[in-house]
CHARMM internal coordinates of N, CA and C (Angstrom, degrees):
IC EDIT
DIST 1 N 1 CA 1.4399
DIST 1 CA 1 C 1.5309
ANGL 1 N 1 CA 1 C 111.14
DIST 1 C 2 N 1.2932
ANGL 1 CA 1 C 2 N 116.88
DIHE 1 N 1 CA 1 C 2 N -2.98
DIST 2 N 2 CA 1.4639
ANGL 1 C 2 N 2 CA 119.43
DIHE 1 CA 1 C 2 N 2 CA -176.10
DIST 2 CA 2 C 1.5227
ANGL 2 N 2 CA 2 C 112.74
DIHE 1 C 2 N 2 CA 2 C -62.13
DIST 2 C 3 N 1.3225
ANGL 2 CA 2 C 3 N 117.78
DIHE 2 N 2 CA 2 C 3 N -35.39
DIST 3 N 3 CA 1.4671
ANGL 2 C 3 N 3 CA 119.38
DIHE 2 CA 2 C 3 N 3 CA -174.53
DIST 3 CA 3 C 1.5259
ANGL 3 N 3 CA 3 C 113.47
DIHE 2 C 3 N 3 CA 3 C -75.12
DIST 3 C 4 N 1.3277
ANGL 3 CA 3 C 4 N 117.98
DIHE 3 N 3 CA 3 C 4 N -23.38
DIST 4 N 4 CA 1.4671
ANGL 3 C 4 N 4 CA 120.20
DIHE 3 CA 3 C 4 N 4 CA -178.55
DIST 4 CA 4 C 1.5163
ANGL 4 N 4 CA 4 C 112.90
DIHE 3 C 4 N 4 CA 4 C -134.62
DIST 4 C 5 N 1.2876
ANGL 4 CA 4 C 5 N 118.37
DIHE 4 N 4 CA 4 C 5 N 5.95
DIST 5 N 5 CA 1.4551
ANGL 4 C 5 N 5 CA 123.08
DIHE 4 CA 4 C 5 N 5 CA -176.60
DIST 5 CA 5 C 1.5189
ANGL 5 N 5 CA 5 C 115.10
DIHE 4 C 5 N 5 CA 5 C -56.59
DIST 5 C 6 N 1.3105
ANGL 5 CA 5 C 6 N 117.38
DIHE 5 N 5 CA 5 C 6 N -29.93
DIST 6 N 6 CA 1.4685
ANGL 5 C 6 N 6 CA 120.14
DIHE 5 CA 5 C 6 N 6 CA -179.42
DIST 6 CA 6 C 1.5178
ANGL 6 N 6 CA 6 C 111.74
DIHE 5 C 6 N 6 CA 6 C -69.13
DIST 6 C 7 N 1.3367
ANGL 6 CA 6 C 7 N 117.67
DIHE 6 N 6 CA 6 C 7 N -17.11
DIST 7 N 7 CA 1.4613
ANGL 6 C 7 N 7 CA 121.77
DIHE 6 CA 6 C 7 N 7 CA -178.90
DIST 7 CA 7 C 1.5283
ANGL 7 N 7 CA 7 C 113.50
DIHE 6 C 7 N 7 CA 7 C -97.72
DIST 7 C 8 N 1.3104
ANGL 7 CA 7 C 8 N 117.78
DIHE 7 N 7 CA 7 C 8 N -0.67
DIST 8 N 8 CA 1.4667
ANGL 7 C 8 N 8 CA 121.88
DIHE 7 CA 7 C 8 N 8 CA 179.48
DIST 8 CA 8 C 1.5205
ANGL 8 N 8 CA 8 C 108.33
DIHE 7 C 8 N 8 CA 8 C -114.33
DIST 8 C 9 N 1.3200
ANGL 8 CA 8 C 9 N 115.90
DIHE 8 N 8 CA 8 C 9 N 128.10
DIST 9 N 9 CA 1.4612
ANGL 8 C 9 N 9 CA 121.82
DIHE 8 CA 8 C 9 N 9 CA -179.37
DIST 9 CA 9 C 1.5277
ANGL 9 N 9 CA 9 C 108.43
DIHE 8 C 9 N 9 CA 9 C -118.97
DIST 9 C 10 N 1.3265
ANGL 9 CA 9 C 10 N 116.50
DIHE 9 N 9 CA 9 C 10 N 110.70
DIST 10 N 10 CA 1.4679
ANGL 9 C 10 N 10 CA 121.99
DIHE 9 CA 9 C 10 N 10 CA -178.00
DIST 10 CA 10 C 1.5274
ANGL 10 N 10 CA 10 C 110.79
DIHE 9 C 10 N 10 CA 10 C -95.46
DIST 10 C 11 N 1.3325
ANGL 10 CA 10 C 11 N 115.42
DIHE 10 N 10 CA 10 C 11 N 148.83
DIST 11 N 11 CA 1.4573
ANGL 10 C 11 N 11 CA 120.46
DIHE 10 CA 10 C 11 N 11 CA 172.59
DIST 11 CA 11 C 1.5304
ANGL 11 N 11 CA 11 C 107.86
DIHE 10 C 11 N 11 CA 11 C -60.10
DIST 11 C 12 N 1.3058
ANGL 11 CA 11 C 12 N 116.41
DIHE 11 N 11 CA 11 C 12 N 144.17
DIST 12 N 12 CA 1.4772
ANGL 11 C 12 N 12 CA 120.47
DIHE 11 CA 11 C 12 N 12 CA -176.01
DIST 12 CA 12 C 1.5240
ANGL 12 N 12 CA 12 C 112.73
DIHE 11 C 12 N 12 CA 12 C -62.93
DIST 12 C 13 N 1.3335
ANGL 12 CA 12 C 13 N 118.56
DIHE 12 N 12 CA 12 C 13 N -24.34
DIST 13 N 13 CA 1.4608
ANGL 12 C 13 N 13 CA 120.74
DIHE 12 CA 12 C 13 N 13 CA -176.46
DIST 13 CA 13 C 1.5295
ANGL 13 N 13 CA 13 C 112.86
DIHE 12 C 13 N 13 CA 13 C -86.64
DIST 13 C 14 N 1.3360
ANGL 13 CA 13 C 14 N 119.06
DIHE 13 N 13 CA 13 C 14 N 1.48
DIST 14 N 14 CA 1.4615
ANGL 13 C 14 N 14 CA 120.84
DIHE 13 CA 13 C 14 N 14 CA 176.78
DIST 14 CA 14 C 1.5195
ANGL 14 N 14 CA 14 C 109.90
DIHE 13 C 14 N 14 CA 14 C -81.28
DIST 14 C 15 N 1.3217
ANGL 14 CA 14 C 15 N 115.67
DIHE 14 N 14 CA 14 C 15 N 128.69
DIST 15 N 15 CA 1.4573
ANGL 14 C 15 N 15 CA 121.19
DIHE 14 CA 14 C 15 N 15 CA 178.83
DIST 15 CA 15 C 1.5316
ANGL 15 N 15 CA 15 C 109.99
DIHE 14 C 15 N 15 CA 15 C -67.65
DIST 15 C 16 N 1.3038
ANGL 15 CA 15 C 16 N 116.78
DIHE 15 N 15 CA 15 C 16 N 158.45
DIST 16 N 16 CA 1.4537
ANGL 15 C 16 N 16 CA 122.42
DIHE 15 CA 15 C 16 N 16 CA -179.13
DIST 16 CA 16 C 1.5255
ANGL 16 N 16 CA 16 C 111.19
DIHE 15 C 16 N 16 CA 16 C -57.06
DIST 16 C 17 N 1.3319
ANGL 16 CA 16 C 17 N 118.55
DIHE 16 N 16 CA 16 C 17 N -41.46
DIST 17 N 17 CA 1.4665
ANGL 16 C 17 N 17 CA 120.74
DIHE 16 CA 16 C 17 N 17 CA -179.53
DIST 17 CA 17 C 1.5366
ANGL 17 N 17 CA 17 C 110.77
DIHE 16 C 17 N 17 CA 17 C -65.82
DIST 17 C 18 N 1.3274
ANGL 17 CA 17 C 18 N 118.27
DIHE 17 N 17 CA 17 C 18 N -33.51
DIST 18 N 18 CA 1.4616
ANGL 17 C 18 N 18 CA 121.00
DIHE 17 CA 17 C 18 N 18 CA 177.85
DIST 18 CA 18 C 1.5213
ANGL 18 N 18 CA 18 C 110.22
DIHE 17 C 18 N 18 CA 18 C -68.33
DIST 18 C 19 N 1.3156
ANGL 18 CA 18 C 19 N 116.38
DIHE 18 N 18 CA 18 C 19 N -40.92
DIST 19 N 19 CA 1.4580
ANGL 18 C 19 N 19 CA 120.51
DIHE 18 CA 18 C 19 N 19 CA 177.91
DIST 19 CA 19 C 1.5206
ANGL 19 N 19 CA 19 C 110.80
DIHE 18 C 19 N 19 CA 19 C -61.90
DIST 19 C 20 N 1.3308
ANGL 19 CA 19 C 20 N 117.48
DIHE 19 N 19 CA 19 C 20 N -44.87
DIST 20 N 20 CA 1.4562
ANGL 19 C 20 N 20 CA 121.10
DIHE 19 CA 19 C 20 N 20 CA 179.44
DIST 20 CA 20 C 1.5229
ANGL 20 N 20 CA 20 C 111.20
DIHE 19 C 20 N 20 CA 20 C -63.85
DIST 20 C 21 N 1.3213
ANGL 20 CA 20 C 21 N 117.78
DIHE 20 N 20 CA 20 C 21 N -40.60
DIST 21 N 21 CA 1.4532
ANGL 20 C 21 N 21 CA 121.47
DIHE 20 CA 20 C 21 N 21 CA -179.94
DIST 21 CA 21 C 1.5221
ANGL 21 N 21 CA 21 C 111.18
DIHE 20 C 21 N 21 CA 21 C -63.65
DIST 21 C 22 N 1.3280
ANGL 21 CA 21 C 22 N 117.49
DIHE 21 N 21 CA 21 C 22 N -42.73
DIST 22 N 22 CA 1.4538
ANGL 21 C 22 N 22 CA 121.83
DIHE 21 CA 21 C 22 N 22 CA -179.49
DIST 22 CA 22 C 1.5248
ANGL 22 N 22 CA 22 C 112.90
DIHE 21 C 22 N 22 CA 22 C -70.17
DIST 22 C 23 N 1.3170
ANGL 22 CA 22 C 23 N 117.95
DIHE 22 N 22 CA 22 C 23 N -27.15
DIST 23 N 23 CA 1.4622
ANGL 22 C 23 N 23 CA 122.09
DIHE 22 CA 22 C 23 N 23 CA -175.45
DIST 23 CA 23 C 1.5239
ANGL 23 N 23 CA 23 C 113.38
DIHE 22 C 23 N 23 CA 23 C -99.01
DIST 23 C 24 N 1.3098
ANGL 23 CA 23 C 24 N 118.35
DIHE 23 N 23 CA 23 C 24 N -7.24
DIST 24 N 24 CA 1.4631
ANGL 23 C 24 N 24 CA 122.19
DIHE 23 CA 23 C 24 N 24 CA -176.66
DIST 24 CA 24 C 1.5324
ANGL 24 N 24 CA 24 C 110.09
DIHE 23 C 24 N 24 CA 24 C -79.09
DIST 24 C 25 N 1.3066
ANGL 24 CA 24 C 25 N 116.95
DIHE 24 N 24 CA 24 C 25 N 120.47
DIST 25 N 25 CA 1.4721
ANGL 24 C 25 N 25 CA 120.88
DIHE 24 CA 24 C 25 N 25 CA -178.92
DIST 25 CA 25 C 1.5206
ANGL 25 N 25 CA 25 C 112.13
DIHE 24 C 25 N 25 CA 25 C -60.28
DIST 25 C 26 N 1.3218
ANGL 25 CA 25 C 26 N 118.18
DIHE 25 N 25 CA 25 C 26 N -25.49
DIST 26 N 26 CA 1.4535
ANGL 25 C 26 N 26 CA 121.28
DIHE 25 CA 25 C 26 N 26 CA 179.95
DIST 26 CA 26 C 1.5312
ANGL 26 N 26 CA 26 C 112.45
DIHE 25 C 26 N 26 CA 26 C -70.42
DIST 26 C 27 N 1.3257
ANGL 26 CA 26 C 27 N 117.80
DIHE 26 N 26 CA 26 C 27 N -22.44
DIST 27 N 27 CA 1.4592
ANGL 26 C 27 N 27 CA 120.00
DIHE 26 CA 26 C 27 N 27 CA -178.09
DIST 27 CA 27 C 1.5131
ANGL 27 N 27 CA 27 C 113.72
DIHE 26 C 27 N 27 CA 27 C -108.12
DIST 27 C 28 N 1.3188
ANGL 27 CA 27 C 28 N 118.89
DIHE 27 N 27 CA 27 C 28 N -13.53
DIST 28 N 28 CA 1.4638
ANGL 27 C 28 N 28 CA 119.02
DIHE 27 CA 27 C 28 N 28 CA -174.74
DIST 28 CA 28 C 1.5225
ANGL 28 N 28 CA 28 C 114.50
DIHE 27 C 28 N 28 CA 28 C -102.49
DIST 28 C 29 N 1.3064
ANGL 28 CA 28 C 29 N 118.14
DIHE 28 N 28 CA 28 C 29 N -14.01
DIST 29 N 29 CA 1.4469
ANGL 28 C 29 N 29 CA 119.90
DIHE 28 CA 28 C 29 N 29 CA -175.45
DIST 29 CA 29 C 1.5155
ANGL 29 N 29 CA 29 C 115.20
DIHE 28 C 29 N 29 CA 29 C -55.31
DIST 29 C 30 N 1.3016
ANGL 29 CA 29 C 30 N 117.79
DIHE 29 N 29 CA 29 C 30 N -43.91
DIST 30 N 30 CA 1.4553
ANGL 29 C 30 N 30 CA 120.65
DIHE 29 CA 29 C 30 N 30 CA -178.71
DIST 30 CA 30 C 1.5097
ANGL 30 N 30 CA 30 C 114.13
DIHE 29 C 30 N 30 CA 30 C -93.49
DIST 30 C 31 N 1.3153
ANGL 30 CA 30 C 31 N 118.20
DIHE 30 N 30 CA 30 C 31 N 2.75
DIST 31 N 31 CA 1.4473
ANGL 30 C 31 N 31 CA 121.09
DIHE 30 CA 30 C 31 N 31 CA -174.98
DIST 31 CA 31 C 1.5151
ANGL 31 N 31 CA 31 C 114.38
DIHE 30 C 31 N 31 CA 31 C -95.49
DIST 31 C 32 N 1.3155
ANGL 31 CA 31 C 32 N 117.84
DIHE 31 N 31 CA 31 C 32 N -25.40
DIST 32 N 32 CA 1.4654
ANGL 31 C 32 N 32 CA 120.94
DIHE 31 CA 31 C 32 N 32 CA -173.60
DIST 32 CA 32 C 1.5154
ANGL 32 N 32 CA 32 C 111.98
DIHE 31 C 32 N 32 CA 32 C -115.33
DIST 32 C 33 N 1.3190
ANGL 32 CA 32 C 33 N 114.96
DIHE 32 N 32 CA 32 C 33 N 138.81
DIST 33 N 33 CA 1.4561
ANGL 32 C 33 N 33 CA 122.12
DIHE 32 CA 32 C 33 N 33 CA 176.73
DIST 33 CA 33 C 1.5193
ANGL 33 N 33 CA 33 C 106.98
DIHE 32 C 33 N 33 CA 33 C -133.83
DIST 33 C 34 N 1.3084
ANGL 33 CA 33 C 34 N 117.60
DIHE 33 N 33 CA 33 C 34 N 132.01
DIST 34 N 34 CA 1.4529
ANGL 33 C 34 N 34 CA 122.09
DIHE 33 CA 33 C 34 N 34 CA 177.23
DIST 34 CA 34 C 1.5316
ANGL 34 N 34 CA 34 C 108.53
DIHE 33 C 34 N 34 CA 34 C -96.53
DIST 34 C 35 N 1.3417
ANGL 34 CA 34 C 35 N 115.82
DIHE 34 N 34 CA 34 C 35 N 128.93
DIST 35 N 35 CA 1.4584
ANGL 34 C 35 N 35 CA 121.06
DIHE 34 CA 34 C 35 N 35 CA -174.08
DIST 35 CA 35 C 1.5320
ANGL 35 N 35 CA 35 C 109.19
DIHE 34 C 35 N 35 CA 35 C -137.55
DIST 35 C 36 N 1.3213
ANGL 35 CA 35 C 36 N 116.87
DIHE 35 N 35 CA 35 C 36 N 140.85
DIST 36 N 36 CA 1.4627
ANGL 35 C 36 N 36 CA 120.70
DIHE 35 CA 35 C 36 N 36 CA 174.42
DIST 36 CA 36 C 1.5230
ANGL 36 N 36 CA 36 C 109.18
DIHE 35 C 36 N 36 CA 36 C -61.38
DIST 36 C 37 N 1.3120
ANGL 36 CA 36 C 37 N 116.49
DIHE 36 N 36 CA 36 C 37 N 142.39
DIST 37 N 37 CA 1.4697
ANGL 36 C 37 N 37 CA 121.37
DIHE 36 CA 36 C 37 N 37 CA -175.91
DIST 37 CA 37 C 1.5203
ANGL 37 N 37 CA 37 C 112.81
DIHE 36 C 37 N 37 CA 37 C -52.88
DIST 37 C 38 N 1.3314
ANGL 37 CA 37 C 38 N 116.93
DIHE 37 N 37 CA 37 C 38 N -38.48
DIST 38 N 38 CA 1.4628
ANGL 37 C 38 N 38 CA 118.72
DIHE 37 CA 37 C 38 N 38 CA -177.43
DIST 38 CA 38 C 1.5360
ANGL 38 N 38 CA 38 C 113.72
DIHE 37 C 38 N 38 CA 38 C -74.01
DIST 38 C 39 N 1.3252
ANGL 38 CA 38 C 39 N 118.39
DIHE 38 N 38 CA 38 C 39 N -8.45
DIST 39 N 39 CA 1.4596
ANGL 38 C 39 N 39 CA 122.04
DIHE 38 CA 38 C 39 N 39 CA -179.40
DIST 39 CA 39 C 1.5308
ANGL 39 N 39 CA 39 C 112.94
DIHE 38 C 39 N 39 CA 39 C -105.68
DIST 39 C 40 N 1.3185
ANGL 39 CA 39 C 40 N 118.04
DIHE 39 N 39 CA 39 C 40 N -0.18
DIST 40 N 40 CA 1.4692
ANGL 39 C 40 N 40 CA 121.32
DIHE 39 CA 39 C 40 N 40 CA -173.53
DIST 40 CA 40 C 1.5296
ANGL 40 N 40 CA 40 C 112.61
DIHE 39 C 40 N 40 CA 40 C -55.90
DIST 40 C 41 N 1.3110
ANGL 40 CA 40 C 41 N 117.61
DIHE 40 N 40 CA 40 C 41 N -51.41
DIST 41 N 41 CA 1.4645
ANGL 40 C 41 N 41 CA 120.24
DIHE 40 CA 40 C 41 N 41 CA -176.25
DIST 41 CA 41 C 1.5301
ANGL 41 N 41 CA 41 C 111.74
DIHE 40 C 41 N 41 CA 41 C -60.58
DIST 41 C 42 N 1.3122
ANGL 41 CA 41 C 42 N 116.52
DIHE 41 N 41 CA 41 C 42 N -42.73
DIST 42 N 42 CA 1.4657
ANGL 41 C 42 N 42 CA 120.51
DIHE 41 CA 41 C 42 N 42 CA -179.86
DIST 42 CA 42 C 1.5292
ANGL 42 N 42 CA 42 C 111.60
DIHE 41 C 42 N 42 CA 42 C -65.19
DIST 42 C 43 N 1.3288
ANGL 42 CA 42 C 43 N 116.47
DIHE 42 N 42 CA 42 C 43 N -42.38
DIST 43 N 43 CA 1.4624
ANGL 42 C 43 N 43 CA 120.65
DIHE 42 CA 42 C 43 N 43 CA -179.22
DIST 43 CA 43 C 1.5353
ANGL 43 N 43 CA 43 C 110.43
DIHE 42 C 43 N 43 CA 43 C -67.59
DIST 43 C 44 N 1.3335
ANGL 43 CA 43 C 44 N 117.07
DIHE 43 N 43 CA 43 C 44 N -43.64
DIST 44 N 44 CA 1.4716
ANGL 43 C 44 N 44 CA 119.43
DIHE 43 CA 43 C 44 N 44 CA 177.23
DIST 44 CA 44 C 1.5276
ANGL 44 N 44 CA 44 C 110.89
DIHE 43 C 44 N 44 CA 44 C -60.75
DIST 44 C 45 N 1.3163
ANGL 44 CA 44 C 45 N 117.60
DIHE 44 N 44 CA 44 C 45 N -39.34
DIST 45 N 45 CA 1.4659
ANGL 44 C 45 N 45 CA 120.74
DIHE 44 CA 44 C 45 N 45 CA 178.46
DIST 45 CA 45 C 1.5212
ANGL 45 N 45 CA 45 C 110.59
DIHE 44 C 45 N 45 CA 45 C -62.55
DIST 45 C 46 N 1.3326
ANGL 45 CA 45 C 46 N 117.21
DIHE 45 N 45 CA 45 C 46 N -40.04
DIST 46 N 46 CA 1.4732
ANGL 45 C 46 N 46 CA 120.95
DIHE 45 CA 45 C 46 N 46 CA 177.62
DIST 46 CA 46 C 1.5166
ANGL 46 N 46 CA 46 C 111.41
DIHE 45 C 46 N 46 CA 46 C -63.15
DIST 46 C 47 N 1.3214
ANGL 46 CA 46 C 47 N 116.20
DIHE 46 N 46 CA 46 C 47 N -44.48
DIST 47 N 47 CA 1.4725
ANGL 46 C 47 N 47 CA 119.52
DIHE 46 CA 46 C 47 N 47 CA 178.55
DIST 47 CA 47 C 1.5265
ANGL 47 N 47 CA 47 C 111.19
DIHE 46 C 47 N 47 CA 47 C -61.73
DIST 47 C 48 N 1.2989
ANGL 47 CA 47 C 48 N 116.21
DIHE 47 N 47 CA 47 C 48 N -45.81
DIST 48 N 48 CA 1.4734
ANGL 47 C 48 N 48 CA 120.49
DIHE 47 CA 47 C 48 N 48 CA -178.21
DIST 48 CA 48 C 1.5148
ANGL 48 N 48 CA 48 C 110.94
DIHE 47 C 48 N 48 CA 48 C -65.14
DIST 48 C 49 N 1.3120
ANGL 48 CA 48 C 49 N 117.31
DIHE 48 N 48 CA 48 C 49 N -39.13
DIST 49 N 49 CA 1.4541
ANGL 48 C 49 N 49 CA 121.24
DIHE 48 CA 48 C 49 N 49 CA 177.59
DIST 49 CA 49 C 1.5309
ANGL 49 N 49 CA 49 C 110.47
DIHE 48 C 49 N 49 CA 49 C -63.69
DIST 49 C 50 N 1.3185
ANGL 49 CA 49 C 50 N 116.73
DIHE 49 N 49 CA 49 C 50 N -30.69
DIST 50 N 50 CA 1.4699
ANGL 49 C 50 N 50 CA 121.47
DIHE 49 CA 49 C 50 N 50 CA 179.05
DIST 50 CA 50 C 1.5246
ANGL 50 N 50 CA 50 C 112.37
DIHE 49 C 50 N 50 CA 50 C -84.39
DIST 50 C 51 N 1.3391
ANGL 50 CA 50 C 51 N 117.52
DIHE 50 N 50 CA 50 C 51 N 3.81
DIST 51 N 51 CA 1.4616
ANGL 50 C 51 N 51 CA 120.50
DIHE 50 CA 50 C 51 N 51 CA 175.98
DIST 51 CA 51 C 1.5091
ANGL 51 N 51 CA 51 C 115.76
DIHE 50 C 51 N 51 CA 51 C 100.67
DIST 51 C 52 N 1.3274
ANGL 51 CA 51 C 52 N 117.28
DIHE 51 N 51 CA 51 C 52 N 4.27
DIST 52 N 52 CA 1.4583
ANGL 51 C 52 N 52 CA 120.46
DIHE 51 CA 51 C 52 N 52 CA 179.66
DIST 52 CA 52 C 1.5333
ANGL 52 N 52 CA 52 C 109.48
DIHE 51 C 52 N 52 CA 52 C -98.15
DIST 52 C 53 N 1.3329
ANGL 52 CA 52 C 53 N 115.82
DIHE 52 N 52 CA 52 C 53 N 73.18
DIST 53 N 53 CA 1.4543
ANGL 52 C 53 N 53 CA 122.31
DIHE 52 CA 52 C 53 N 53 CA -174.18
DIST 53 CA 53 C 1.5218
ANGL 53 N 53 CA 53 C 113.93
DIHE 52 C 53 N 53 CA 53 C -63.98
DIST 53 C 54 N 1.3179
ANGL 53 CA 53 C 54 N 117.31
DIHE 53 N 53 CA 53 C 54 N -24.34
DIST 54 N 54 CA 1.4670
ANGL 53 C 54 N 54 CA 119.96
DIHE 53 CA 53 C 54 N 54 CA -176.67
DIST 54 CA 54 C 1.5218
ANGL 54 N 54 CA 54 C 112.72
DIHE 53 C 54 N 54 CA 54 C -91.94
DIST 54 C 55 N 1.3256
ANGL 54 CA 54 C 55 N 118.46
DIHE 54 N 54 CA 54 C 55 N 6.83
DIST 55 N 55 CA 1.4572
ANGL 54 C 55 N 55 CA 120.45
DIHE 54 CA 54 C 55 N 55 CA 176.76
DIST 55 CA 55 C 1.5278
ANGL 55 N 55 CA 55 C 109.09
DIHE 54 C 55 N 55 CA 55 C -57.19
DIST 55 C 56 N 1.3160
ANGL 55 CA 55 C 56 N 116.55
DIHE 55 N 55 CA 55 C 56 N 137.39
DIST 56 N 56 CA 1.4691
ANGL 55 C 56 N 56 CA 120.22
DIHE 55 CA 55 C 56 N 56 CA -175.51
DIST 56 CA 56 C 1.5204
ANGL 56 N 56 CA 56 C 110.96
DIHE 55 C 56 N 56 CA 56 C -155.09
DIST 56 C 57 N 1.3143
ANGL 56 CA 56 C 57 N 115.50
DIHE 56 N 56 CA 56 C 57 N 157.60
DIST 57 N 57 CA 1.4644
ANGL 56 C 57 N 57 CA 121.55
DIHE 56 CA 56 C 57 N 57 CA 171.72
DIST 57 CA 57 C 1.5278
ANGL 57 N 57 CA 57 C 106.85
DIHE 56 C 57 N 57 CA 57 C -78.33
DIST 57 C 58 N 1.3252
ANGL 57 CA 57 C 58 N 116.56
DIHE 57 N 57 CA 57 C 58 N 127.40
DIST 58 N 58 CA 1.4663
ANGL 57 C 58 N 58 CA 119.95
DIHE 57 CA 57 C 58 N 58 CA -177.83
DIST 58 CA 58 C 1.5145
ANGL 58 N 58 CA 58 C 113.72
DIHE 57 C 58 N 58 CA 58 C -120.50
DIST 58 C 59 N 1.3301
ANGL 58 CA 58 C 59 N 116.96
DIHE 58 N 58 CA 58 C 59 N -0.95
DIST 59 N 59 CA 1.4491
ANGL 58 C 59 N 59 CA 117.38
DIHE 58 CA 58 C 59 N 59 CA -178.16
DIST 59 CA 59 C 1.5045
ANGL 59 N 59 CA 59 C 112.04
DIHE 58 C 59 N 59 CA 59 C -174.34
DIST 59 C 60 N 1.3098
ANGL 59 CA 59 C 60 N 114.74
DIHE 59 N 59 CA 59 C 60 N -174.03
DIST 60 N 60 CA 1.4583
ANGL 59 C 60 N 60 CA 120.64
DIHE 59 CA 59 C 60 N 60 CA -179.91
DIST 60 CA 60 C 1.5249
ANGL 60 N 60 CA 60 C 108.93
DIHE 59 C 60 N 60 CA 60 C -151.89
DIST 60 C 61 N 1.3215
ANGL 60 CA 60 C 61 N 114.62
DIHE 60 N 60 CA 60 C 61 N 162.52
DIST 61 N 61 CA 1.4703
ANGL 60 C 61 N 61 CA 120.76
DIHE 60 CA 60 C 61 N 61 CA 177.34
DIST 61 CA 61 C 1.5111
ANGL 61 N 61 CA 61 C 107.49
DIHE 60 C 61 N 61 CA 61 C -101.95
DIST 61 C 62 N 1.3254
ANGL 61 CA 61 C 62 N 115.55
DIHE 61 N 61 CA 61 C 62 N 141.76
DIST 62 N 62 CA 1.4548
ANGL 61 C 62 N 62 CA 121.30
DIHE 61 CA 61 C 62 N 62 CA 178.78
DIST 62 CA 62 C 1.5170
ANGL 62 N 62 CA 62 C 109.70
DIHE 61 C 62 N 62 CA 62 C -135.57
DIST 62 C 63 N 1.3158
ANGL 62 CA 62 C 63 N 116.64
DIHE 62 N 62 CA 62 C 63 N 156.29
DIST 63 N 63 CA 1.4636
ANGL 62 C 63 N 63 CA 120.97
DIHE 62 CA 62 C 63 N 63 CA 174.16
DIST 63 CA 63 C 1.5140
ANGL 63 N 63 CA 63 C 108.96
DIHE 62 C 63 N 63 CA 63 C -68.30
DIST 63 C 64 N 1.3215
ANGL 63 CA 63 C 64 N 116.47
DIHE 63 N 63 CA 63 C 64 N 149.95
DIST 64 N 64 CA 1.4576
ANGL 63 C 64 N 64 CA 120.26
DIHE 63 CA 63 C 64 N 64 CA 176.20
DIST 64 CA 64 C 1.5069
ANGL 64 N 64 CA 64 C 112.04
DIHE 63 C 64 N 64 CA 64 C 138.25
DIST 64 C 65 N 1.3061
ANGL 64 CA 64 C 65 N 115.51
DIHE 64 N 64 CA 64 C 65 N -162.30
DIST 65 N 65 CA 1.4562
ANGL 64 C 65 N 65 CA 122.49
DIHE 64 CA 64 C 65 N 65 CA -179.50
DIST 65 CA 65 C 1.5274
ANGL 65 N 65 CA 65 C 108.77
DIHE 64 C 65 N 65 CA 65 C -67.16
DIST 65 C 66 N 1.3497
ANGL 65 CA 65 C 66 N 118.46
DIHE 65 N 65 CA 65 C 66 N 130.63
DIST 66 N 66 CA 1.4658
ANGL 65 C 66 N 66 CA 120.15
DIHE 65 CA 65 C 66 N 66 CA 179.08
DIST 66 CA 66 C 1.5139
ANGL 66 N 66 CA 66 C 112.11
DIHE 65 C 66 N 66 CA 66 C -59.39
DIST 66 C 67 N 1.3087
ANGL 66 CA 66 C 67 N 116.25
DIHE 66 N 66 CA 66 C 67 N 142.50
DIST 67 N 67 CA 1.4464
ANGL 66 C 67 N 67 CA 121.62
DIHE 66 CA 66 C 67 N 67 CA 177.08
DIST 67 CA 67 C 1.5180
ANGL 67 N 67 CA 67 C 110.90
DIHE 66 C 67 N 67 CA 67 C 161.41
DIST 67 C 68 N 1.3084
ANGL 67 CA 67 C 68 N 115.91
DIHE 67 N 67 CA 67 C 68 N 174.69
DIST 68 N 68 CA 1.4605
ANGL 67 C 68 N 68 CA 122.75
DIHE 67 CA 67 C 68 N 68 CA 179.43
DIST 68 CA 68 C 1.5202
ANGL 68 N 68 CA 68 C 108.37
DIHE 67 C 68 N 68 CA 68 C -123.47
DIST 68 C 69 N 1.3258
ANGL 68 CA 68 C 69 N 116.51
DIHE 68 N 68 CA 68 C 69 N 132.72
DIST 69 N 69 CA 1.4702
ANGL 68 C 69 N 69 CA 121.33
DIHE 68 CA 68 C 69 N 69 CA 176.99
DIST 69 CA 69 C 1.5197
ANGL 69 N 69 CA 69 C 107.25
DIHE 68 C 69 N 69 CA 69 C -118.11
DIST 69 C 70 N 1.3381
ANGL 69 CA 69 C 70 N 116.64
DIHE 69 N 69 CA 69 C 70 N 120.63
DIST 70 N 70 CA 1.4609
ANGL 69 C 70 N 70 CA 122.18
DIHE 69 CA 69 C 70 N 70 CA -179.98
DIST 70 CA 70 C 1.5128
ANGL 70 N 70 CA 70 C 108.44
DIHE 69 C 70 N 70 CA 70 C -106.68
DIST 70 C 71 N 1.3316
ANGL 70 CA 70 C 71 N 116.00
DIHE 70 N 70 CA 70 C 71 N 115.04
DIST 71 N 71 CA 1.4757
ANGL 70 C 71 N 71 CA 122.71
DIHE 70 CA 70 C 71 N 71 CA 176.51
DIST 71 CA 71 C 1.5128
ANGL 71 N 71 CA 71 C 108.16
DIHE 70 C 71 N 71 CA 71 C -108.97
DIST 71 C 72 N 1.2995
ANGL 71 CA 71 C 72 N 116.40
DIHE 71 N 71 CA 71 C 72 N 154.14
DIST 72 N 72 CA 1.4581
ANGL 71 C 72 N 72 CA 118.47
DIHE 71 CA 71 C 72 N 72 CA 179.03
DIST 72 CA 72 C 1.4712
ANGL 72 N 72 CA 72 C 109.94
DIHE 71 C 72 N 72 CA 72 C -106.29
END
COOR INIT
IC SEED 1 N 1 CA 1 C
IC BUILD
């Protein structure tokens, strides 16, 4: 996390292992998909039809300083 850690802000109650799991490129590549707001329902329906029942919206993009904020 040293190369990009300054751009990720974790909730204080997240354990160190949770932070590493969320920031590790080996575990996040297949977990996140960026979708235009108007396509969310259609994309979620596709995932669920393919057997990914737990697919969910977990965040949003906002204007401002680049970075990631993880809240629990």
